[in-house]
N, C-alpha and C positions, 0 to 999 in steps of 0.2 A: 504494500500500500504506500502510495506517495505521501509526501508531507502535506500536500494540498488535500488529499483524501482524508487523512487523519484530522486535519483542521476542520474540514466540513463535517466529519462525523462528530467531533467535539461540539461544534455549534448546534448540530441537530439534537444531541443529548441534552445540552444546556436548555434549549428551547422546550424540550419535552419536560424537563424537570420544573421549569418555570410554570408551564401549563398545568402540570400536576399539582404544584403548590397553590396556584390560583384556584383550582377546582376544589381541593380537599382541605386547605387551610381554614377557610371559614367554618366548614362543617366540624373539623376537629376542635376548633376553638369553642364552638357552641357546645359540643359534647363535654369538653373540659369544664366549661362554665357551669353546665347543669350538674355535673358531678361535684363541683366545688360547692354549689348552693345546697346540695343535699346534706352537707355537714352543718348547715346553719339551722337554727330553730328559734322561734319566737318565745318559747317557754323559758322563763327566767327562774324556774324553781331551784336550780342549782347553779345559777350564774354568779360568779364572783363580782360582777359589776354592781350587784345589789349590796350596798353596805349597810349592815344591820348590827354591827358590833365593833368595839374599839380595836380589836385585833385586826379585823379586816380593814378598818380605816387606816391603821398604821401601815399595812401592806400597800394600800393605795397611795399613801403619801409618797412613798418611794416610786411606786409603779408609774404614777402620772409623769413624774420628772423623767424617768427612763424612757417612757413611751414617746413623749414629745421630742426628746433629744434624738432618739433613734429615728423618728419620723423626719426630723430636720436633716440628719446626716444622710438618710436615704434620698431625700429630694435633692440635696446639694450634689451628692455623688452622681445621681442619675443625670442631672442637668449638665454637670461638668463632662460626664462621659459622652453625652449627646453632642455637646458643643465641640469637644475635642475631635470626636469622630467626623463631624462635618467640616470643621475648620482645617484640620490637618490631613484630610483624606487624600489619597492619590487619585489624580484625575488627569486628563489630557493636558500636557504642558506643565504639570506640577508634580514633582516627585514627593513621595512620603518622606517625612523628616524623623530622624531618630536622635533624641537628645540624651546625652550621657552625662549625668551629674549636674545638679543645681543646688548649691548649698542653701540658698534662701528657701527654696521649696521644701527641701528635706527637713530643715529646722521647723518650717511652718507645719508640715503634716506630722511632725513628731509632737509639737506643742499642743496642737488642737485635740488629739486623743487624750493627752494628759489632762487638759482643761475639762474635757467631757467627763472623764472618770472622777475628777475632783467634785464636779457639780453633782454627779450621781451619788458620791460617797456621803455628802452632807446629810440629806434626808435619811439615807440608809442607816448611818451610824446613829443618828438621833433617835430613830425608831427602835433600833436594837437596844440602846441605852434605856429608853423608857420601858421596854418590855422586860429588860433584865432587872428592873427595880422590884418586880414581883407584884402579886396582887395585894390589895388592901387587907388589913387585919380582919375586917368583917366579911370577907368573901366567903361564899358558901363552898364548901369542899365537896368535890365529886371524884370518886375513883372510877375511871372508865377502863374496863378490862375487855380486851378482844379475845374472842373464842372462834373456833371454826364452827359455824359461820354466823355469829351473833354477838351483840354487844351487851355487856353487863354494866349497870350503873349503881354504885354504892354511895350513899350519903352518910359518911361515918359519924358526923355530929348529930344527924337526925335519926340514926339507926334504921335506915331504909335501904332496901335492896330491890331493884327492879331491872327490867330488860327491854332493850330496843326502843323504848320511848322515854326520853329525858324531859323532865319538867324543871323549869327555872323561873324565878320571878323577874319581872321586867326591870331593867336598869340596875339590877343587883350584880356586883362582881361575882364571877364564878371561877374558882380555881380547880383545875383538873390535874389529877395524877393519872398518867397514861401508862397502862401496863398491857401485857399479853400473857395469856395462859398457855399458849402453844407455839405458834409461829409468828413471824413478823406481820402485823397488820398496820393499818394507818387510820387515824381518827381525823375525819374531815367533814366540816359543815361549811360549804363554800361561802355562804352569805354571812357567816359569823366569824370564822377563823380559818387561818391557813392550816394545811394538813400537817400532822406530826405523827411519827412512827410509834407504833405500839410494839415494844420489843420484849421478848421473854427474858427474865432475869435483870431487867433494867427499867427504871422509872423515869419517864419524861414528864414535862409539865408544860402547861399552857393556861392562860387565863384571858378572859374578856369581860367587858361590861357594856353598858349603854345599849343593851339589846332592844330592838324595836319590837313592840308588841303587834301582833296581827292574829286574825282568827285561825288561819291555816298554819300548820307546823312548818318549821324549817327542816329541810331534808339533808341528812348526812349519810355517809357511806364509808366503807373501807376503800382506801385509795392505794393499796399495796397488794399486788398479786399474791394471794395466800392459799391457793388451792382451787379445787374444782368449782366451788360455789362462791368464789370471790365476788362475782357480780351480783350475787343475791345476799350480800352482807350489808344491810342498810339499817338506818334508824331515823327517828324523828325527834325534833326538839320543839316542845311546846312552851311558849312564853306566856306565863300566867300573870295576872295581877297579884300583888302580895297576898291579898285575902284568899284568892283561889289557890295559890301555891300552898299556903299554910293549911288550908282545908284539905287539899290533896295529900300533903305530907302526913297530916294527922290520921287520915283514913287509912293510908298504907301502913303507918306505924302500928295502929291499934286494930287492924283488920282481923276479924274472925268470921269471915263470911260463911253463911249457912245456905244449903240448897233451898231453892225457892218453891219447888213443887215435887211431885212424886217421881217424875222422870229424872230430875236433877239429883234427888236423893238416891235413886238407883245408880246414877252415874258416879256419885261419891263412893258408894260401896264397891263398884267395879274398879274405880281409880285406886282405892286404898288396898285392894287385894291383887293389883297388877304390878308389873315392874316399874310403873310410872313413879312410885314413891322413892325408888332408888336413885332417881336422877333429878327430881323436881321438888321444890318446897312450896307448900301452901300453909300460911300461918294458921294456927289453931287446929291443925290436923297432925296426923302421924307422918305426913310427907315432909321429909327434911333433907332431900338430896341436893347436892351442890354441883352436879355435873352439867345439868341443863338449866335453862332460864327459870327464875322464880315466877311462879304462876299465880301468886296472890293478886287478887283483883284483876285477873286476866280479862274478865268481862268488860272492864272499863277501857281496855286498849283498843285502838282503832285498827291495828293490823296484827297479823301473826306471821310466822316464818321469817322473822327478822325484817319486818317492814315491807315484805314483798307482795302480800295479798291482804285484802280487807278481812277483818275479823267477823266472819259470818258463820252460821251453823254449817252450811254446806262446805265452806272452805276448811273449817276446823275438822269436819268429818274426813275430808280428803287428806288433811295433814296428818291426823292421827293414824289413819288407815295405812298410808305409805308416804312418808315425808320425802323420800328420795325421788318420788315422781314429780314433786314440786321443786325441790331443791336438790339437784344432783350431788351425790356424795354426802348427803346429810348423815350425821353420826347417830341420829335417833333411829332405832331399829323399827321396821314396819310392825304395826300392832294389829292390823286387820288380817283375818284368816285368808282373805283373797290374795294377800301379799306375803303370806308366810308367817303371820303373827298368830296370837292366841285369841283375839277378841272377835266376836261376831259383829255384823253390821249394827244390830240392835244395841249391843253393848257400847259400840263406838258412838252411836247417836246419844245414848244416855250420858256418856262421859262428856261429849260436846255440850250437852245441855247443862251439865254440872259446871263445867269451866266457864260457860257464858253467864251463869248465874252469880259468879264471883264478882260482885260489884260493891 
């Protein structure tokens, strides 16, 4: 093939490439944009942009500065790149220029990043110092313990133990001791506080105040991959008025709930002669297990299965019958005969009625 032929072939391939790009680039761009938008949602239930606690506010004090600085750097670099690409491009009659060494420019682009880091460091160090001061002396103490795959909340000063639903009074400082009973988990309520690891054999701490009250709960979850049902390890934070919180705490502390009807009484009998009492505690009964969640006043909770499904009779039946069907890898053994357990459907319904009567 002659040189002229090779050149003609090259021009032909280049034209085909350009035609292909003109035809498919808009479509590929549209597909990419649609795929990108699928990651967006309007639901702000777990958005960190909703600031409802002092800890989250401290995080945002630094984040705002870093965000706008990063945005400014991005815009300036892109504009400079565009200008340089056009201004110094190679074109007919003009050769591309290669510059080697410029002391003034090198000093400038060394000092600018240093200045940016200093600006970012000021709010960051200030926030760290404020957090390091620790909670006020009147803060309510809560021990949050991660289990596979549920959260335990102990109020040592109030002598209360509950699971998966945390109650706190509005605007009251809350000091957490963060622990784990098995593997590494992570305690995270995006709108209230940054995530912090729950580590076996080690105690971490975090605190916040200034919590904004609202009717619906704040949603929390484990943010550290901890096993098969990591995604199903969730909890809720209810912000109560001081009066409602004190009322709730008193009810939990002094609770000795009794079955409300004959079906619930039958369920209590089944519960107390089954393996349930070896894992769970119900105040005022012989059930004193500590392996699973405390079930005292379970009927008042809005969810079961670590915040994954509503607390209804049908869902409770499904959970007791075969918890692994709802939460893969669940350490609670199947209780229903259809799933290999010892309880009949009627017995499970009775137990469900009993647990829902605990209010």
